[in-house]
mmCIF file of the C-alpha atoms, coordinates in Angstrom:
data_MODEL
# 
_entry.id   MODEL 
# 
loop_
_atom_site.group_PDB 
_atom_site.id 
_atom_site.type_symbol 
_atom_site.label_atom_id 
_atom_site.label_alt_id 
_atom_site.label_comp_id 
_atom_site.label_asym_id 
_atom_site.label_entity_id 
_atom_site.label_seq_id 
_atom_site.pdbx_PDB_ins_code 
_atom_site.Cartn_x 
_atom_site.Cartn_y 
_atom_site.Cartn_z 
_atom_site.occupancy 
_atom_site.B_iso_or_equiv 
_atom_site.pdbx_formal_charge 
_atom_site.auth_seq_id 
_atom_site.auth_comp_id 
_atom_site.auth_asym_id 
_atom_site.auth_atom_id 
_atom_site.pdbx_PDB_model_num 
ATOM 1   C CA . UNK A 1 1   ? 183.704 84.915  202.406 1.00 0.00 ? 1   UNK A CA 1 
ATOM 2   C CA . UNK A 1 2   ? 184.227 88.463  203.005 1.00 0.00 ? 2   UNK A CA 1 
ATOM 3   C CA . UNK A 1 3   ? 186.752 88.851  200.002 1.00 0.00 ? 3   UNK A CA 1 
ATOM 4   C CA . UNK A 1 4   ? 184.385 87.341  197.916 1.00 0.00 ? 4   UNK A CA 1 
ATOM 5   C CA . UNK A 1 5   ? 181.479 89.695  198.915 1.00 0.00 ? 5   UNK A CA 1 
ATOM 6   C CA . UNK A 1 6   ? 183.765 92.804  198.969 1.00 0.00 ? 6   UNK A CA 1 
ATOM 7   C CA . UNK A 1 7   ? 184.821 91.392  194.907 1.00 0.00 ? 7   UNK A CA 1 
ATOM 8   C CA . UNK A 1 8   ? 180.920 91.330  194.113 1.00 0.00 ? 8   UNK A CA 1 
ATOM 9   C CA . UNK A 1 9   ? 180.393 94.588  195.064 1.00 0.00 ? 9   UNK A CA 1 
ATOM 10  C CA . UNK A 1 10  ? 183.138 96.183  193.166 1.00 0.00 ? 10  UNK A CA 1 
ATOM 11  C CA . UNK A 1 11  ? 182.098 93.701  189.964 1.00 0.00 ? 11  UNK A CA 1 
ATOM 12  C CA . UNK A 1 12  ? 178.620 95.692  190.909 1.00 0.00 ? 12  UNK A CA 1 
ATOM 13  C CA . UNK A 1 13  ? 179.924 99.103  191.101 1.00 0.00 ? 13  UNK A CA 1 
ATOM 14  C CA . UNK A 1 14  ? 182.246 98.541  188.214 1.00 0.00 ? 14  UNK A CA 1 
ATOM 15  C CA . UNK A 1 15  ? 179.242 97.526  185.889 1.00 0.00 ? 15  UNK A CA 1 
ATOM 16  C CA . UNK A 1 16  ? 177.112 99.970  187.408 1.00 0.00 ? 16  UNK A CA 1 
ATOM 17  C CA . UNK A 1 17  ? 180.208 102.992 186.825 1.00 0.00 ? 17  UNK A CA 1 
ATOM 18  C CA . UNK A 1 18  ? 180.461 101.537 183.234 1.00 0.00 ? 18  UNK A CA 1 
ATOM 19  C CA . UNK A 1 19  ? 177.052 101.439 182.475 1.00 0.00 ? 19  UNK A CA 1 
ATOM 20  C CA . UNK A 1 20  ? 176.312 105.151 183.628 1.00 0.00 ? 20  UNK A CA 1 
ATOM 21  C CA . UNK A 1 21  ? 179.363 106.771 181.781 1.00 0.00 ? 21  UNK A CA 1 
ATOM 22  C CA . UNK A 1 22  ? 177.645 105.499 177.760 1.00 0.00 ? 22  UNK A CA 1 
ATOM 23  C CA . UNK A 1 23  ? 174.311 106.659 179.267 1.00 0.00 ? 23  UNK A CA 1 
ATOM 24  C CA . UNK A 1 24  ? 175.736 109.840 180.480 1.00 0.00 ? 24  UNK A CA 1 
ATOM 25  C CA . UNK A 1 25  ? 177.919 110.147 177.428 1.00 0.00 ? 25  UNK A CA 1 
ATOM 26  C CA . UNK A 1 26  ? 174.562 109.462 175.298 1.00 0.00 ? 26  UNK A CA 1 
ATOM 27  C CA . UNK A 1 27  ? 172.608 111.820 176.988 1.00 0.00 ? 27  UNK A CA 1 
ATOM 28  C CA . UNK A 1 28  ? 175.221 114.511 176.291 1.00 0.00 ? 28  UNK A CA 1 
ATOM 29  C CA . UNK A 1 29  ? 175.582 113.894 172.537 1.00 0.00 ? 29  UNK A CA 1 
ATOM 30  C CA . UNK A 1 30  ? 171.625 114.085 171.919 1.00 0.00 ? 30  UNK A CA 1 
ATOM 31  C CA . UNK A 1 31  ? 171.389 117.032 173.398 1.00 0.00 ? 31  UNK A CA 1 
ATOM 32  C CA . UNK A 1 32  ? 174.371 118.895 171.445 1.00 0.00 ? 32  UNK A CA 1 
ATOM 33  C CA . UNK A 1 33  ? 172.992 119.992 167.806 1.00 0.00 ? 33  UNK A CA 1 
ATOM 34  C CA . UNK A 1 34  ? 175.083 118.739 165.344 1.00 0.00 ? 34  UNK A CA 1 
ATOM 35  C CA . UNK A 1 35  ? 177.585 120.874 163.660 1.00 0.00 ? 35  UNK A CA 1 
ATOM 36  C CA . UNK A 1 36  ? 178.499 120.682 160.319 1.00 0.00 ? 36  UNK A CA 1 
ATOM 37  C CA . UNK A 1 37  ? 181.552 121.270 158.645 1.00 0.00 ? 37  UNK A CA 1 
ATOM 38  C CA . UNK A 1 38  ? 180.644 124.156 155.840 1.00 0.00 ? 38  UNK A CA 1 
ATOM 39  C CA . UNK A 1 39  ? 177.913 127.159 156.391 1.00 0.00 ? 39  UNK A CA 1 
ATOM 40  C CA . UNK A 1 40  ? 174.407 126.943 154.987 1.00 0.00 ? 40  UNK A CA 1 
ATOM 41  C CA . UNK A 1 41  ? 173.925 127.822 151.299 1.00 0.00 ? 41  UNK A CA 1 
ATOM 42  C CA . UNK A 1 42  ? 172.693 130.869 150.405 1.00 0.00 ? 42  UNK A CA 1 
ATOM 43  C CA . UNK A 1 43  ? 170.124 131.805 147.509 1.00 0.00 ? 43  UNK A CA 1 
ATOM 44  C CA . UNK A 1 44  ? 170.979 133.342 144.272 1.00 0.00 ? 44  UNK A CA 1 
ATOM 45  C CA . UNK A 1 45  ? 169.329 135.047 141.708 1.00 0.00 ? 45  UNK A CA 1 
ATOM 46  C CA . UNK A 1 46  ? 170.000 133.830 138.002 1.00 0.00 ? 46  UNK A CA 1 
ATOM 47  C CA . UNK A 1 47  ? 171.598 136.670 136.048 1.00 0.00 ? 47  UNK A CA 1 
ATOM 48  C CA . UNK A 1 48  ? 168.620 138.698 133.562 1.00 0.00 ? 48  UNK A CA 1 
ATOM 49  C CA . UNK A 1 49  ? 168.242 137.002 130.416 1.00 0.00 ? 49  UNK A CA 1 
ATOM 50  C CA . UNK A 1 50  ? 169.571 138.705 126.760 1.00 0.00 ? 50  UNK A CA 1 
ATOM 51  C CA . UNK A 1 51  ? 166.656 140.048 124.994 1.00 0.00 ? 51  UNK A CA 1 
ATOM 52  C CA . UNK A 1 52  ? 166.541 137.935 121.881 1.00 0.00 ? 52  UNK A CA 1 
ATOM 53  C CA . UNK A 1 53  ? 168.130 139.405 118.676 1.00 0.00 ? 53  UNK A CA 1 
ATOM 54  C CA . UNK A 1 54  ? 165.696 140.783 115.857 1.00 0.00 ? 54  UNK A CA 1 
ATOM 55  C CA . UNK A 1 55  ? 164.300 138.511 112.871 1.00 0.00 ? 55  UNK A CA 1 
ATOM 56  C CA . UNK A 1 56  ? 166.486 138.949 110.113 1.00 0.00 ? 56  UNK A CA 1 
ATOM 57  C CA . UNK A 1 57  ? 165.367 137.219 106.861 1.00 0.00 ? 57  UNK A CA 1 
ATOM 58  C CA . UNK A 1 58  ? 167.037 134.706 105.122 1.00 0.00 ? 58  UNK A CA 1 
ATOM 59  C CA . UNK A 1 59  ? 169.790 134.941 101.953 1.00 0.00 ? 59  UNK A CA 1 
ATOM 60  C CA . UNK A 1 60  ? 167.187 133.474 100.124 1.00 0.00 ? 60  UNK A CA 1 
ATOM 61  C CA . UNK A 1 61  ? 164.630 136.256 100.945 1.00 0.00 ? 61  UNK A CA 1 
ATOM 62  C CA . UNK A 1 62  ? 161.565 137.579 102.395 1.00 0.00 ? 62  UNK A CA 1 
ATOM 63  C CA . UNK A 1 63  ? 158.709 134.970 103.337 1.00 0.00 ? 63  UNK A CA 1 
ATOM 64  C CA . UNK A 1 64  ? 156.333 135.254 100.190 1.00 0.00 ? 64  UNK A CA 1 
ATOM 65  C CA . UNK A 1 65  ? 152.726 134.726 101.786 1.00 0.00 ? 65  UNK A CA 1 
ATOM 66  C CA . UNK A 1 66  ? 150.139 132.813 99.540  1.00 0.00 ? 66  UNK A CA 1 
ATOM 67  C CA . UNK A 1 67  ? 146.999 134.845 98.064  1.00 0.00 ? 67  UNK A CA 1 
ATOM 68  C CA . UNK A 1 68  ? 144.340 133.771 96.798  1.00 0.00 ? 68  UNK A CA 1 
ATOM 69  C CA . UNK A 1 69  ? 143.312 134.851 93.544  1.00 0.00 ? 69  UNK A CA 1 
ATOM 70  C CA . UNK A 1 70  ? 140.409 136.671 92.769  1.00 0.00 ? 70  UNK A CA 1 
ATOM 71  C CA . UNK A 1 71  ? 137.305 135.313 90.498  1.00 0.00 ? 71  UNK A CA 1 
ATOM 72  C CA . UNK A 1 72  ? 136.605 136.097 87.396  1.00 0.00 ? 72  UNK A CA 1 
ATOM 73  C CA . UNK A 1 73  ? 133.748 138.703 87.601  1.00 0.00 ? 73  UNK A CA 1 
ATOM 74  C CA . UNK A 1 74  ? 130.377 137.252 86.308  1.00 0.00 ? 74  UNK A CA 1 
ATOM 75  C CA . UNK A 1 75  ? 129.703 138.740 83.345  1.00 0.00 ? 75  UNK A CA 1 
ATOM 76  C CA . UNK A 1 76  ? 125.724 140.564 83.799  1.00 0.00 ? 76  UNK A CA 1 
ATOM 77  C CA . UNK A 1 77  ? 122.915 138.488 82.546  1.00 0.00 ? 77  UNK A CA 1 
ATOM 78  C CA . UNK A 1 78  ? 121.300 139.519 79.264  1.00 0.00 ? 78  UNK A CA 1 
ATOM 79  C CA . UNK A 1 79  ? 118.322 141.618 79.720  1.00 0.00 ? 79  UNK A CA 1 
ATOM 80  C CA . UNK A 1 80  ? 115.330 140.538 78.104  1.00 0.00 ? 80  UNK A CA 1 
ATOM 81  C CA . UNK A 1 81  ? 114.693 142.753 75.115  1.00 0.00 ? 81  UNK A CA 1 
ATOM 82  C CA . UNK A 1 82  ? 111.076 143.523 74.456  1.00 0.00 ? 82  UNK A CA 1 
ATOM 83  C CA . UNK A 1 83  ? 108.863 141.263 71.907  1.00 0.00 ? 83  UNK A CA 1 
ATOM 84  C CA . UNK A 1 84  ? 109.351 142.983 68.548  1.00 0.00 ? 84  UNK A CA 1 
ATOM 85  C CA . UNK A 1 85  ? 106.784 145.336 67.363  1.00 0.00 ? 85  UNK A CA 1 
ATOM 86  C CA . UNK A 1 86  ? 104.567 145.922 64.170  1.00 0.00 ? 86  UNK A CA 1 
ATOM 87  C CA . UNK A 1 87  ? 105.946 148.975 61.973  1.00 0.00 ? 87  UNK A CA 1 
ATOM 88  C CA . UNK A 1 88  ? 106.316 151.603 64.751  1.00 0.00 ? 88  UNK A CA 1 
ATOM 89  C CA . UNK A 1 89  ? 105.651 155.623 64.002  1.00 0.00 ? 89  UNK A CA 1 
ATOM 90  C CA . UNK A 1 90  ? 108.823 157.318 63.775  1.00 0.00 ? 90  UNK A CA 1 
ATOM 91  C CA . UNK A 1 91  ? 109.671 159.892 67.072  1.00 0.00 ? 91  UNK A CA 1 
ATOM 92  C CA . UNK A 1 92  ? 108.398 162.464 64.591  1.00 0.00 ? 92  UNK A CA 1 
ATOM 93  C CA . UNK A 1 93  ? 104.762 163.152 64.754  1.00 0.00 ? 93  UNK A CA 1 
ATOM 94  C CA . UNK A 1 94  ? 102.565 162.114 61.612  1.00 0.00 ? 94  UNK A CA 1 
ATOM 95  C CA . UNK A 1 95  ? 101.982 165.916 61.470  1.00 0.00 ? 95  UNK A CA 1 
ATOM 96  C CA . UNK A 1 96  ? 105.355 166.947 61.420  1.00 0.00 ? 96  UNK A CA 1 
ATOM 97  C CA . UNK A 1 97  ? 106.945 164.211 59.496  1.00 0.00 ? 97  UNK A CA 1 
ATOM 98  C CA . UNK A 1 98  ? 105.589 164.991 55.882  1.00 0.00 ? 98  UNK A CA 1 
ATOM 99  C CA . UNK A 1 99  ? 105.966 169.074 55.005  1.00 0.00 ? 99  UNK A CA 1 
ATOM 100 C CA . UNK A 1 100 ? 105.096 169.782 50.982  1.00 0.00 ? 100 UNK A CA 1 
ATOM 101 C CA . UNK A 1 101 ? 108.558 171.052 49.813  1.00 0.00 ? 101 UNK A CA 1 
ATOM 102 C CA . UNK A 1 102 ? 108.497 174.592 48.578  1.00 0.00 ? 102 UNK A CA 1 
ATOM 103 C CA . UNK A 1 103 ? 110.042 173.959 45.357  1.00 0.00 ? 103 UNK A CA 1 
ATOM 104 C CA . UNK A 1 104 ? 107.467 172.768 42.476  1.00 0.00 ? 104 UNK A CA 1 
ATOM 105 C CA . UNK A 1 105 ? 109.352 169.848 40.816  1.00 0.00 ? 105 UNK A CA 1 
ATOM 106 C CA . UNK A 1 106 ? 107.086 169.115 38.332  1.00 0.00 ? 106 UNK A CA 1 
ATOM 107 C CA . UNK A 1 107 ? 104.126 166.795 37.838  1.00 0.00 ? 107 UNK A CA 1 
ATOM 108 C CA . UNK A 1 108 ? 106.467 164.479 35.719  1.00 0.00 ? 108 UNK A CA 1 
ATOM 109 C CA . UNK A 1 109 ? 109.184 164.620 38.188  1.00 0.00 ? 109 UNK A CA 1 
ATOM 110 C CA . UNK A 1 110 ? 110.168 161.240 40.376  1.00 0.00 ? 110 UNK A CA 1 
ATOM 111 C CA . UNK A 1 111 ? 112.578 161.054 43.106  1.00 0.00 ? 111 UNK A CA 1 
ATOM 112 C CA . UNK A 1 112 ? 115.554 158.904 42.682  1.00 0.00 ? 112 UNK A CA 1 
ATOM 113 C CA . UNK A 1 113 ? 114.444 155.021 43.412  1.00 0.00 ? 113 UNK A CA 1 
ATOM 114 C CA . UNK A 1 114 ? 111.507 152.973 42.257  1.00 0.00 ? 114 UNK A CA 1 
ATOM 115 C CA . UNK A 1 115 ? 110.294 151.736 45.704  1.00 0.00 ? 115 UNK A CA 1 
ATOM 116 C CA . UNK A 1 116 ? 107.453 154.338 45.024  1.00 0.00 ? 116 UNK A CA 1 
ATOM 117 C CA . UNK A 1 117 ? 105.110 154.469 42.040  1.00 0.00 ? 117 UNK A CA 1 
ATOM 118 C CA . UNK A 1 118 ? 103.095 157.798 41.003  1.00 0.00 ? 118 UNK A CA 1 
ATOM 119 C CA . UNK A 1 119 ? 99.710  155.442 39.391  1.00 0.00 ? 119 UNK A CA 1 
ATOM 120 C CA . UNK A 1 120 ? 96.638  157.018 37.698  1.00 0.00 ? 120 UNK A CA 1 
ATOM 121 C CA . UNK A 1 121 ? 92.825  156.017 37.847  1.00 0.00 ? 121 UNK A CA 1 
ATOM 122 C CA . UNK A 1 122 ? 90.726  158.081 35.517  1.00 0.00 ? 122 UNK A CA 1 
ATOM 123 C CA . UNK A 1 123 ? 93.101  161.006 35.551  1.00 0.00 ? 123 UNK A CA 1 
ATOM 124 C CA . UNK A 1 124 ? 93.498  161.248 39.029  1.00 0.00 ? 124 UNK A CA 1 
ATOM 125 C CA . UNK A 1 125 ? 97.285  160.971 40.154  1.00 0.00 ? 125 UNK A CA 1 
ATOM 126 C CA . UNK A 1 126 ? 98.181  159.252 43.393  1.00 0.00 ? 126 UNK A CA 1 
ATOM 127 C CA . UNK A 1 127 ? 100.929 157.284 44.932  1.00 0.00 ? 127 UNK A CA 1 
ATOM 128 C CA . UNK A 1 128 ? 101.010 155.751 48.767  1.00 0.00 ? 128 UNK A CA 1 
ATOM 129 C CA . UNK A 1 129 ? 103.632 154.340 51.150  1.00 0.00 ? 129 UNK A CA 1 
ATOM 130 C CA . UNK A 1 130 ? 106.063 155.022 53.868  1.00 0.00 ? 130 UNK A CA 1 
ATOM 131 C CA . UNK A 1 131 ? 107.105 151.400 55.283  1.00 0.00 ? 131 UNK A CA 1 
ATOM 132 C CA . UNK A 1 132 ? 110.877 152.153 55.737  1.00 0.00 ? 132 UNK A CA 1 
ATOM 133 C CA . UNK A 1 133 ? 113.005 155.175 55.990  1.00 0.00 ? 133 UNK A CA 1 
ATOM 134 C CA . UNK A 1 134 ? 114.209 155.246 52.063  1.00 0.00 ? 134 UNK A CA 1 
ATOM 135 C CA . UNK A 1 135 ? 110.048 155.017 50.929  1.00 0.00 ? 135 UNK A CA 1 
ATOM 136 C CA . UNK A 1 136 ? 109.475 157.960 53.485  1.00 0.00 ? 136 UNK A CA 1 
ATOM 137 C CA . UNK A 1 137 ? 112.061 159.828 51.678  1.00 0.00 ? 137 UNK A CA 1 
ATOM 138 C CA . UNK A 1 138 ? 110.711 159.427 48.488  1.00 0.00 ? 138 UNK A CA 1 
ATOM 139 C CA . UNK A 1 139 ? 107.600 160.464 49.680  1.00 0.00 ? 139 UNK A CA 1 
ATOM 140 C CA . UNK A 1 140 ? 108.370 163.437 50.995  1.00 0.00 ? 140 UNK A CA 1 
ATOM 141 C CA . UNK A 1 141 ? 109.927 164.250 47.920  1.00 0.00 ? 141 UNK A CA 1 
ATOM 142 C CA . UNK A 1 142 ? 106.907 163.777 45.722  1.00 0.00 ? 142 UNK A CA 1 
ATOM 143 C CA . UNK A 1 143 ? 104.721 165.290 48.114  1.00 0.00 ? 143 UNK A CA 1 
ATOM 144 C CA . UNK A 1 144 ? 104.622 168.968 46.158  1.00 0.00 ? 144 UNK A CA 1 
ATOM 145 C CA . UNK A 1 145 ? 102.902 167.734 43.990  1.00 0.00 ? 145 UNK A CA 1 
ATOM 146 C CA . UNK A 1 146 ? 99.806  166.471 45.572  1.00 0.00 ? 146 UNK A CA 1 
ATOM 147 C CA . UNK A 1 147 ? 96.839  168.438 47.417  1.00 0.00 ? 147 UNK A CA 1 
ATOM 148 C CA . UNK A 1 148 ? 95.477  165.726 49.265  1.00 0.00 ? 148 UNK A CA 1 
ATOM 149 C CA . UNK A 1 149 ? 97.681  163.584 51.892  1.00 0.00 ? 149 UNK A CA 1 
ATOM 150 C CA . UNK A 1 150 ? 96.355  160.433 54.087  1.00 0.00 ? 150 UNK A CA 1 
ATOM 151 C CA . UNK A 1 151 ? 97.673  159.219 57.078  1.00 0.00 ? 151 UNK A CA 1 
ATOM 152 C CA . UNK A 1 152 ? 96.647  155.877 58.725  1.00 0.00 ? 152 UNK A CA 1 
ATOM 153 C CA . UNK A 1 153 ? 97.690  154.712 62.369  1.00 0.00 ? 153 UNK A CA 1 
ATOM 154 C CA . UNK A 1 154 ? 96.366  153.211 65.520  1.00 0.00 ? 154 UNK A CA 1 
ATOM 155 C CA . UNK A 1 155 ? 95.159  155.320 67.796  1.00 0.00 ? 155 UNK A CA 1 
ATOM 156 C CA . UNK A 1 156 ? 97.187  155.664 71.073  1.00 0.00 ? 156 UNK A CA 1 
ATOM 157 C CA . UNK A 1 157 ? 100.368 153.370 69.943  1.00 0.00 ? 157 UNK A CA 1 
ATOM 158 C CA . UNK A 1 158 ? 100.897 154.921 66.769  1.00 0.00 ? 158 UNK A CA 1 
ATOM 159 C CA . UNK A 1 159 ? 101.501 151.960 65.020  1.00 0.00 ? 159 UNK A CA 1 
ATOM 160 C CA . UNK A 1 160 ? 101.244 152.488 60.905  1.00 0.00 ? 160 UNK A CA 1 
ATOM 161 C CA . UNK A 1 161 ? 98.658  150.586 59.026  1.00 0.00 ? 161 UNK A CA 1 
ATOM 162 C CA . UNK A 1 162 ? 98.577  149.472 55.683  1.00 0.00 ? 162 UNK A CA 1 
ATOM 163 C CA . UNK A 1 163 ? 96.150  148.060 52.780  1.00 0.00 ? 163 UNK A CA 1 
ATOM 164 C CA . UNK A 1 164 ? 94.022  150.278 53.311  1.00 0.00 ? 164 UNK A CA 1 
ATOM 165 C CA . UNK A 1 165 ? 90.904  150.837 50.977  1.00 0.00 ? 165 UNK A CA 1 
ATOM 166 C CA . UNK A 1 166 ? 90.736  154.007 49.538  1.00 0.00 ? 166 UNK A CA 1 
ATOM 167 C CA . UNK A 1 167 ? 87.295  155.890 47.966  1.00 0.00 ? 167 UNK A CA 1 
ATOM 168 C CA . UNK A 1 168 ? 87.378  159.341 47.492  1.00 0.00 ? 168 UNK A CA 1 
ATOM 169 C CA . UNK A 1 169 ? 83.598  160.551 46.152  1.00 0.00 ? 169 UNK A CA 1 
ATOM 170 C CA . UNK A 1 170 ? 82.612  164.119 44.847  1.00 0.00 ? 170 UNK A CA 1 
ATOM 171 C CA . UNK A 1 171 ? 79.522  166.025 46.246  1.00 0.00 ? 171 UNK A CA 1 
ATOM 172 C CA . UNK A 1 172 ? 77.403  164.270 43.262  1.00 0.00 ? 172 UNK A CA 1 
ATOM 173 C CA . UNK A 1 173 ? 78.786  161.202 45.016  1.00 0.00 ? 173 UNK A CA 1 
ATOM 174 C CA . UNK A 1 174 ? 80.388  159.945 41.893  1.00 0.00 ? 174 UNK A CA 1 
ATOM 175 C CA . UNK A 1 175 ? 83.656  158.009 42.560  1.00 0.00 ? 175 UNK A CA 1 
ATOM 176 C CA . UNK A 1 176 ? 86.350  159.988 41.367  1.00 0.00 ? 176 UNK A CA 1 
ATOM 177 C CA . UNK A 1 177 ? 89.161  157.940 42.425  1.00 0.00 ? 177 UNK A CA 1 
ATOM 178 C CA . UNK A 1 178 ? 89.650  154.212 43.924  1.00 0.00 ? 178 UNK A CA 1 
ATOM 179 C CA . UNK A 1 179 ? 92.833  153.042 45.235  1.00 0.00 ? 179 UNK A CA 1 
ATOM 180 C CA . UNK A 1 180 ? 94.478  150.414 47.899  1.00 0.00 ? 180 UNK A CA 1 
ATOM 181 C CA . UNK A 1 181 ? 97.265  152.143 50.039  1.00 0.00 ? 181 UNK A CA 1 
ATOM 182 C CA . UNK A 1 182 ? 100.324 150.330 50.267  1.00 0.00 ? 182 UNK A CA 1 
ATOM 183 C CA . UNK A 1 183 ? 101.713 152.196 53.274  1.00 0.00 ? 183 UNK A CA 1 
ATOM 184 C CA . UNK A 1 184 ? 100.638 154.288 56.297  1.00 0.00 ? 184 UNK A CA 1 
ATOM 185 C CA . UNK A 1 185 ? 100.342 157.543 53.591  1.00 0.00 ? 185 UNK A CA 1 
ATOM 186 C CA . UNK A 1 186 ? 98.197  158.054 50.592  1.00 0.00 ? 186 UNK A CA 1 
ATOM 187 C CA . UNK A 1 187 ? 98.813  160.693 48.227  1.00 0.00 ? 187 UNK A CA 1 
ATOM 188 C CA . UNK A 1 188 ? 95.986  162.275 45.809  1.00 0.00 ? 188 UNK A CA 1 
ATOM 189 C CA . UNK A 1 189 ? 96.166  165.332 43.000  1.00 0.00 ? 189 UNK A CA 1 
ATOM 190 C CA . UNK A 1 190 ? 92.026  166.724 43.087  1.00 0.00 ? 190 UNK A CA 1 
ATOM 191 C CA . UNK A 1 191 ? 90.667  169.183 41.389  1.00 0.00 ? 191 UNK A CA 1 
ATOM 192 C CA . UNK A 1 192 ? 89.686  171.551 44.064  1.00 0.00 ? 192 UNK A CA 1 
ATOM 193 C CA . UNK A 1 193 ? 85.981  171.542 45.090  1.00 0.00 ? 193 UNK A CA 1 
ATOM 194 C CA . UNK A 1 194 ? 84.587  169.374 47.995  1.00 0.00 ? 194 UNK A CA 1 
ATOM 195 C CA . UNK A 1 195 ? 85.232  165.691 48.598  1.00 0.00 ? 195 UNK A CA 1 
ATOM 196 C CA . UNK A 1 196 ? 84.117  162.695 51.023  1.00 0.00 ? 196 UNK A CA 1 
ATOM 197 C CA . UNK A 1 197 ? 86.974  160.349 51.531  1.00 0.00 ? 197 UNK A CA 1 
ATOM 198 C CA . UNK A 1 198 ? 86.213  156.909 52.659  1.00 0.00 ? 198 UNK A CA 1 
ATOM 199 C CA . UNK A 1 199 ? 88.913  154.607 53.929  1.00 0.00 ? 199 UNK A CA 1 
ATOM 200 C CA . UNK A 1 200 ? 88.292  151.214 55.579  1.00 0.00 ? 200 UNK A CA 1 
ATOM 201 C CA . UNK A 1 201 ? 89.477  147.685 57.085  1.00 0.00 ? 201 UNK A CA 1 
ATOM 202 C CA . UNK A 1 202 ? 88.508  144.434 57.075  1.00 0.00 ? 202 UNK A CA 1 
ATOM 203 C CA . UNK A 1 203 ? 86.763  145.592 60.480  1.00 0.00 ? 203 UNK A CA 1 
ATOM 204 C CA . UNK A 1 204 ? 85.955  149.303 60.332  1.00 0.00 ? 204 UNK A CA 1 
ATOM 205 C CA . UNK A 1 205 ? 85.249  151.981 57.817  1.00 0.00 ? 205 UNK A CA 1 
ATOM 206 C CA . UNK A 1 206 ? 85.326  155.630 58.159  1.00 0.00 ? 206 UNK A CA 1 
ATOM 207 C CA . UNK A 1 207 ? 84.545  158.955 56.632  1.00 0.00 ? 207 UNK A CA 1 
ATOM 208 C CA . UNK A 1 208 ? 85.515  162.538 56.405  1.00 0.00 ? 208 UNK A CA 1 
ATOM 209 C CA . UNK A 1 209 ? 84.816  165.666 54.280  1.00 0.00 ? 209 UNK A CA 1 
ATOM 210 C CA . UNK A 1 210 ? 87.322  167.842 52.437  1.00 0.00 ? 210 UNK A CA 1 
ATOM 211 C CA . UNK A 1 211 ? 87.818  170.790 50.845  1.00 0.00 ? 211 UNK A CA 1 
ATOM 212 C CA . UNK A 1 212 ? 90.814  170.685 48.219  1.00 0.00 ? 212 UNK A CA 1 
ATOM 213 C CA . UNK A 1 213 ? 91.958  174.436 47.503  1.00 0.00 ? 213 UNK A CA 1 
ATOM 214 C CA . UNK A 1 214 ? 95.046  175.715 46.469  1.00 0.00 ? 214 UNK A CA 1 
ATOM 215 C CA . UNK A 1 215 ? 97.043  174.443 49.590  1.00 0.00 ? 215 UNK A CA 1 
ATOM 216 C CA . UNK A 1 216 ? 97.461  170.786 50.603  1.00 0.00 ? 216 UNK A CA 1 
ATOM 217 C CA . UNK A 1 217 ? 94.954  169.123 52.623  1.00 0.00 ? 217 UNK A CA 1 
ATOM 218 C CA . UNK A 1 218 ? 95.636  166.860 54.951  1.00 0.00 ? 218 UNK A CA 1 
ATOM 219 C CA . UNK A 1 219 ? 93.288  163.974 56.866  1.00 0.00 ? 219 UNK A CA 1 
ATOM 220 C CA . UNK A 1 220 ? 94.601  161.361 59.683  1.00 0.00 ? 220 UNK A CA 1 
ATOM 221 C CA . UNK A 1 221 ? 92.470  158.552 60.060  1.00 0.00 ? 221 UNK A CA 1 
ATOM 222 C CA . UNK A 1 222 ? 93.141  156.572 63.546  1.00 0.00 ? 222 UNK A CA 1 
ATOM 223 C CA . UNK A 1 223 ? 91.615  152.766 64.769  1.00 0.00 ? 223 UNK A CA 1 
ATOM 224 C CA . UNK A 1 224 ? 91.079  151.132 67.855  1.00 0.00 ? 224 UNK A CA 1 
# 
């Protein structure tokens, strides 16, 4: 009996000693920090980047950029032309446009051309016209043959008139000339003396006295 108790104690002792040793070993193993076979890795910087090589054009040539073609310039709008006016006076004033020629061409001389016709009324020679440069040139050449010149024009605008009825009476009231003007200028050759010149349109009549002498006399008639 004693032997069995002794064996039981030994078994207990062995059991206790066997259980304590693994526990101690486990505690000892846990308390010690683990060891590694290799040293911890260090941070190393990456090598610097190399700069990119400069741009080199391809063998075909440089890049061609597209540019939009310029729009054609718009032509200027045609300016509105003023309405045509009736036969207008030249730039030179009426008083300066026709001056008698110093050279005496004679009563029977006619300028080249057939635009102006010298006519006769009871022995009084006269001529009229002046519409256009050709007629004005012929009248200018003929002006030295006459001692009376008449001008018909509009007041302000200077537009010339034609188809004017012309009547010239002497101091006794007798008609010495009656004719119609074919243009803005009317020339006549009268004996020396005093006369009354009456000119008329369908809506107006004007009169002016005139004395005929050695020099050419000039009368201007204007309508409003």
